[in-house]
C-alpha positions in Angstrom: 41.4 -74.7 194.2 40.4 -77.3 196.8 37.8 -80.0 196.4 34.3 -78.6 196.4 32.2 -79.0 199.5 28.5 -79.8 199.2 26.5 -77.7 201.6 22.8 -77.5 202.1 21.1 -74.4 203.6 17.6 -74.4 204.9 15.5 -71.7 203.2 11.7 -71.7 203.2 11.5 -68.7 200.9 14.6 -69.3 198.8 16.0 -65.9 199.9 16.8 -66.2 203.6 18.2 -68.8 206.0 15.4 -70.6 207.9 15.3 -71.6 211.5 14.0 -74.9 213.0 15.8 -76.8 210.2 14.7 -80.2 211.4 11.2 -79.2 210.2 12.2 -77.3 207.1 11.2 -78.9 203.7 13.0 -76.4 201.5 16.7 -76.5 200.9 19.3 -74.8 198.7 22.3 -77.0 197.9 25.6 -75.3 197.1 28.9 -76.5 195.9 31.6 -74.4 197.5 35.3 -74.4 196.4 37.9 -72.5 198.3 40.4 -70.5 196.4 44.1 -71.2 196.7 44.6 -67.8 198.3 43.0 -66.9 201.6 42.4 -63.4 200.2 40.3 -64.7 197.3 36.6 -65.4 197.9 35.4 -69.0 197.6 33.5 -70.0 194.5 29.9 -70.7 195.4 27.6 -72.4 192.9 24.0 -73.2 193.6 23.4 -76.8 192.5 19.7 -77.3 193.2 16.7 -76.3 195.3 14.9 -79.1 196.9 11.4 -79.4 198.5 11.4 -82.5 200.6 8.3 -84.7 200.9 7.0 -84.9 204.4 8.6 -88.3 205.0 12.0 -86.9 204.0 11.9 -83.9 206.3 14.4 -84.7 209.0 11.9 -84.4 211.8 9.9 -87.3 210.2 12.7 -89.2 208.4 13.1 -92.8 209.6 16.5 -93.5 208.2 15.0 -96.3 206.2 16.3 -95.2 202.8 18.8 -92.8 201.2 18.2 -89.1 201.9 18.6 -86.4 199.2 21.0 -84.4 201.5 23.1 -87.4 202.6 26.1 -86.3 200.4 26.3 -82.9 202.1 29.2 -82.1 204.4 27.0 -79.7 206.3 23.5 -78.4 206.7 23.1 -74.8 207.8 20.1 -73.0 209.4 19.1 -70.5 212.0 18.2 -73.0 214.8 17.9 -76.7 215.6 17.5 -78.9 218.6 20.1 -81.1 220.2 18.4 -84.3 218.8 18.6 -83.0 215.3 22.3 -82.1 215.7 23.0 -85.5 217.2 21.2 -87.3 214.3 23.1 -85.3 211.7 26.4 -86.2 213.5 25.5 -89.9 213.3 24.9 -89.5 209.6 28.3 -87.8 209.2 26.8 -84.4 208.4 27.7 -81.3 210.4 24.6 -79.3 211.6 25.7 -75.7 211.8 23.6 -72.8 213.2 24.1 -69.2 212.2 22.6 -65.7 212.5 23.6 -65.1 208.8 20.4 -64.5 206.7 21.9 -64.8 203.2 22.0 -68.5 202.1 24.9 -68.0 199.6 27.0 -66.1 202.1 26.2 -68.7 204.8 27.6 -71.5 202.6 30.7 -69.4 201.7 31.4 -68.4 205.3 31.0 -72.0 206.5 33.6 -73.1 203.9 36.0 -70.3 205.1 35.3 -71.2 208.7 34.0 -67.7 209.6 30.2 -68.3 209.8 28.4 -65.8 212.1 27.3 -67.8 215.2 23.6 -67.9 216.1 22.0 -65.6 218.5 21.0 -67.1 221.9 17.3 -67.9 222.0 16.5 -69.7 225.3 12.7 -69.1 225.0 12.7 -70.1 221.4 14.6 -73.4 222.2 12.0 -74.2 224.8 9.1 -73.6 222.3 10.8 -75.8 219.8 11.2 -78.6 222.3 7.5 -78.5 223.1 6.5 -78.2 219.5 8.7 -81.1 218.6 7.2 -83.2 221.4 3.7 -82.8 220.1 4.3 -82.9 216.4 6.3 -86.1 216.0 4.4 -88.7 214.1 6.1 -92.0 214.9 
């Protein structure tokens, strides 16, 4: 078995992967360990469920203190903007988008490098940009 990966999946309802993850307060944190054999499924263990206070939601976070998800290798969700992805990269966290709806499967598939890519959503991306522009409270 390899060293476990800490992976956070955005999930507003605790059952499905959420979109617009920069604004998502609810997260499921998994520890995923790959098996020695490629034929064996990874071991996925749910570590915790977090509901972030408004000032810790990535869209509002000022980088002025430690973040509860800072030890994660990756954050996974259905959609996110370019700024969110860039900020995560600066923090050393990979922001990964997917069409997968099951949070546990998303974490396992990320670790196995076979995560279903997100569906294109050009109109949705435009709506998110406008929403972000008017919702930021700096």
